C-alpha positions, 0 to 999 in steps of 0.5 A: 369803649371805642371800636375800630379806632386803634390806629387813631388812638395810637397816633393821639397817644403819641402826640400826648406823650410828646407833649409830656416830653416837652415837644409840641405838635398839632393834628387835625381829625377830619371826618363826616358828621357822626364819625366819632371825632368828639368821642376821640377828643373825649378819650384823649382828654380822659387819657391826659387826666392820667399820669404818663406810663411810658417812662418819658420825661414828665411822668406823672405831671398833670396835663392841663386841658383847654377845650373849645367847640365851634357853634354854628350860629356863632360862626360870624361872632368875632373871636367867640371861640377864643373867648370860650377857650381863654376865659378860664386862663385870663389871669395869665395875660399879665405875663404877655408882652404889652401889645399881645396882652392888650389884644387879648384883653380887648377880645375878652372885654377885660381891659380898656386897651386898644388892639394893634392894627394887625390881625395876626397879633392875636395868633401870636398872643395865643401862642404865647399864652399856650407856651406860658401855660405849658411852663407849668406842665404839658398842655392839651388844647382840644378844638371840636367842630372846627368848621364852625369856629368864627374865622378870627378864632380859626386864624389865630389858633392855626397861626399858633399851631403852625409855630408850636415847636418845643413848648410841650403843647399838643393841639388837636382840632376836629372838623368835618370833611365837607364844610370847607375848613382847611388847616394848611401846614397841619397834619391831618388824620382822616377817620374812616367808617367802621368795618362790619366787624367793628360795627357788630362789636359796637351793636353787641355792646349795646345788647342788640341781637346779632340777627338784627346787625346786618340791617342796621349796619347796612343802613348806617354804612359804618357811621358810628352815630348812625349805628347808635341812632338806628339801633335806638330806633330799633330798625324803624328807619324806612328803607326808602331813605337808604339812598340819602347821605348817612348824615341826612338819614341820621338827621331824619331819625332825629327829626322823627324823635323830636316830632314825638315830643310835646310842643312846649318841649320842641319850643324850648329845644328850638330856643336852645338851637337858635341861641346856640351857645348854651347860655342858660340865663339868656335861654330862660329870659327868652323862654319867659317871653314865649311862655315856656320854662326850663321844666319843659326840657325834661322830656328832651333830657329824659330821652338823651337828646339834651343835657342841662348841667353846670349852667349850660344847655347842650345838645348831645350832637350838633345834628340834633340842634340842626334837626330841631331848627330846620324842622321848625316853620319860619314864623316860629323861628322868627318869633324865637330870634325876636325873643332872644334879641329882646332878652340879650344883654350882649350887643353882638348877640342881639345884632345876630338875632335881629339879623335872623328876624329881618325879612327885608330892609330894617334900619334898626337891625342894620344899625345894630349890625354896623355897630357890631361890625365896628366892634369886630373891626376894633378887635381886628376880626376883619373877616367877621367885620366885613360880613357884618358891614355887608349884611348891614348894607343889605338891610339899611334904608339909608343910601349913603350908609349903604355905600359907606358900609359896602366900601368898608366891607370890601376894604375889610375883606381885603385886610382879612386876606379874602381878595375875591370876596373884597372884589365882589363887594367893591364890584357891587358898589361900583355897579350901584354907582354905574346904575346911578349914572344912568338913572336906574338905581334911584336914591340908593345908587346916588347915595354912593355916587355922592360919597367921594370917600366911599368911591375912593375906598372902593377904587382903592380896594379894587386896585389892591385886589388886582395887584394882589391877584397878579394883574398889576397893570389893571391895578394902576389903570383901574385907579386912573379910570376911576379918578377921571379927568376931573378939573382941580375944582371938581376933583374930590380930596381923595383924588390925590391919594388915588393918583399917588397910589396909581403911580406906585402900582404903575411903577411896580408893574413896570407900566411907564404910561400909567406913571406918566398919566398919574403924575400929570393928573396929580400935578393938576389935582394937587396944584403942585408936583409930588416928589415921589411921583415926579421922580418916578416919571423922570425915571420912566423918561430915562432922566435919572439926573433929575429923577433920582434927586427927587426920590432922595428928597422924598426919602429925606422927608421921612414919609409917613405912609402909615395912614389913619390905620395900617390896614389902609391899602393905599398907604401900603402901596406907597410904603412898599415903594418907599422901602425900595427907593434906597435900593433904587438910588443905589444907596445900599446902606440907606436901604438896609437902614430903612428896611431894618427900621421897618422890620423893627417897627413891624416886630415891635407893633406885631404887624405880622401881615406887613413883615414879609415885604419888609424882610424881603427888602432887608434880604435884598440889602443883605445880599448886596452887602455880601451877607448871604446867610443873613439874607437867607434867614430873612427870606426864610422867615418871610416865606414862613410868615407869608405861608402862615398868613395865606399871602401866596402871591407874596410867597412867589415874589420872595424867590428873586433873592434866592435865585440871585444868591443861587446864581452867584453860587452857581447852583443852576438847578436851583435857579431854574427851579425857581424860574419854573415856579415863578409866573411870567408877570413876576419873572423879571428878578428871576430872569436877571438871576438867570443872566448872571448864572449864564455869565458865570458859567460862560454862556454869553449868548444866553446871557445876552439874549434873555433880556434883549432888548432890556425891559422898558420903563420902570423895570429898567430901574430896579436894582436887579435890572441895573446889575443886569445891564452891566452883565449884558455889557460884559456878555457883548464884549465876550462875544466880540459884539461891543456895538450891541452894548451902546444902549445899556452903557448909556443907561448905566452911565446916566444912572451912575452920574445921578447917584452918589453911590461909589459902587455904582460909579465904579460899575459904570467905569468898569463897563466903560473900560470893557468897551474901550479896552483901556486900563484907566477906568479900571483903576478909577473903579477900584479906587471907588470900590475902596469906599465900600459897598457890594463886594461881589461887584468889586471882585468882578471889577478886580477879575476883569482888570486882572484879565486885562493886566495879564493880557497886557503882560503885567503879571505882577499887577495882575496877580495882586488884584486877582488874589483879592478877587479870588478871596472875595469869591471864595468867601461868597462861595461863588463857585463859577467865579472862583474857578474863573479867578483861579484860572486867571491867576494860574495864567498870570504865573501864580504857581500854587492856586488850589481851590481853597475852602474858606475859613468856616464862619461859625454862622454857616453851621446854624439854621436860618432861624437859629442864626436869627435867634443867636444874633438877637441873643448876642445883642442882649435880648432876652428869650421873651423879647426874642420870642416877641420879635420872631413870633415864636414861643420863649421855649422855642427860642431857648430850644434854638439856643440850646441847639446853636451853642454846641455848633458855635462852641459856646455854653452861655450867652456871655460866651456868645457875646464874645463871638465874631458872627460877621 
């Protein structure tokens, strides 16, 4: 019987009823120790065992229950919680897509497959397993003591929980409110303490006389566990402990009870508390080494402190295990961990206990920890691997190993998304190196100084951290400072890679000096110019004629920027830049092809962490091609993944595409909202959108002033800035100040001459026509526009030419081009531009110019995710294949198709294939 939990029980029952009806949901129960979280999970599991009684679909269907409990000593054991959860259902792995099955088999130790390189693949695999189990009936997944889950398990479960939709899965997590466990995107239900009435009912149910209720309730403060324990102690808890937190008073009560047990019983309890997992065979082997046995637990069982059943040893409450462990003296705890290490058959378990034994440098323990870290890294449990490498570094007696392990710990912390921790580890290694330079750290520091690979890794990590946290200039200059001015014969082999990365960061930061410095040093260190870096350097000098061909050569070489493993942060910086080169060159088709290929690569290999950037570039290419709904779908998916995976900075950067789209459509409120939400260091894209918005709304003064002077260096060669140069040229002419456009026009024409993109040459001719007020460049521009690319720019050229023709009293010719412009603006829903084109048509003598609603495109009726699902289904992909690509469950894919079919007026995939979706 639960008291005072009617509201919580109703909420949980509703979640379970939804699962029975085929809908999914997740909930986090939050509360202090002893508040009753486990009791609610037990109640829900019991409720799930009974058939539904509310008449919903699925009445009487058995609800399958999976359960996992976090264990404090195993918080650093990579995927320990996931093994506990999925071990009973490992037979379902055969139904998973190959990369997902390989990931889980590697974790469960049931196969020889190698895991993929993305740490979020596990979350996708968990989602697929849960959805597959729900095919047989509703599924309830219970996660207790979530604050003690290892980080890899927590990330996988939360990734899956956030993507549940229509599978029939209910996931309930329970965690303490003071232990740092967070679950962004998951609804929370806080558990309050019991009031006096419910506390009295609980005590009465236990047979306690009403006269004693007040004292016990006052001491317990409404905490259910405290009520029970203080009642069991018959109010013997001393009043002087009342100022302590309730959990501490409960722990004090447990310690008092444990202290009254026989010494051999306390030792057996300590072995169980130190072991943590309830592994009875291991506990018995260790107890034999310490001269005690299972019989010595009898008294703990009799008093209800522990249970031994089904081959496992469990404490009635985690606070009992904590009290047992904390009450033992250090020497005894070390002796117990040493016995457990000797008795362990699992190498990761042995390493954990050896760490607890170590009180100073210990090479044996360090090697075991490093080996465990390597295994965790192989399972992409990067956070756990980082912690283990860091612990190994602190225990080792070998300076070279310490350097290498610190560097690896820093890199893995960054791969796990923990930038602050990565920076701290890398800084620690850097400080050792600095000390060695001054002769202050002896052999330990010189080991780091003599390891160029470790130094390069540390420098790369620190730069990547700076970039991710928003200090892009520091990312580039930090690498340059670490490489130094070494001569070619003194430069380490890693210098070339660091310099190339520094150039990439410098370019992305808009720091021309950093790009120039990196290029000069790279040419010296490598003995030859690098086409990518030299091309960027040329562009910094505004030498598009020589710079763009070098970038073309770089792309034609199909650069492999993956590196030895995809978690490599230097390779990621160059890959990011390579993806944008197509846009920078003005070759939208190549940009779309490159980005599409990268998206496919990320999807096929389940590289979820790398996908948002690829989707961002793809969205930019789609926007430029006039496919606004597809761009919106790509950005929406990128935002969801970035949010799910904690990429907060990347989430902000995705706003530029949305801002550009809103500017074209004249949504001033949306553009300004995005501008307000964007940090100054990332504002270039949004500022360019504001320029376009001002131009469309006729505010030419604001349009001209926003980026005047234009951004220096690399920022002048982003596709947004190049488009904005044309916007500002138009603004100067509208204001009657064409002389202010000379620099922008020179820049635009230089770039257009260096590229083979017809649309770019057409825009440059349009700008020349505006300045010179002559028709010939307009006609030449329209001829080039006919070769395709950027329909919005073509419509703008047609609008300006139509205006010129009308002013030249050539209305018939004007109407022809203005009609074409109006049609494009209407299709793109570019409201301000539609109004301008319509007004010009009327001025040119068009008698019937009414605002026309463009013919409805079927895809406009779909949500972004429905659109993605429909496009893949129309292309012949099965629901399971679509699920694997979009990181959804099969049930969710079919739910989206079910919702999309009536919107499109079709009833099957066969009919879908005949639709023209644009």
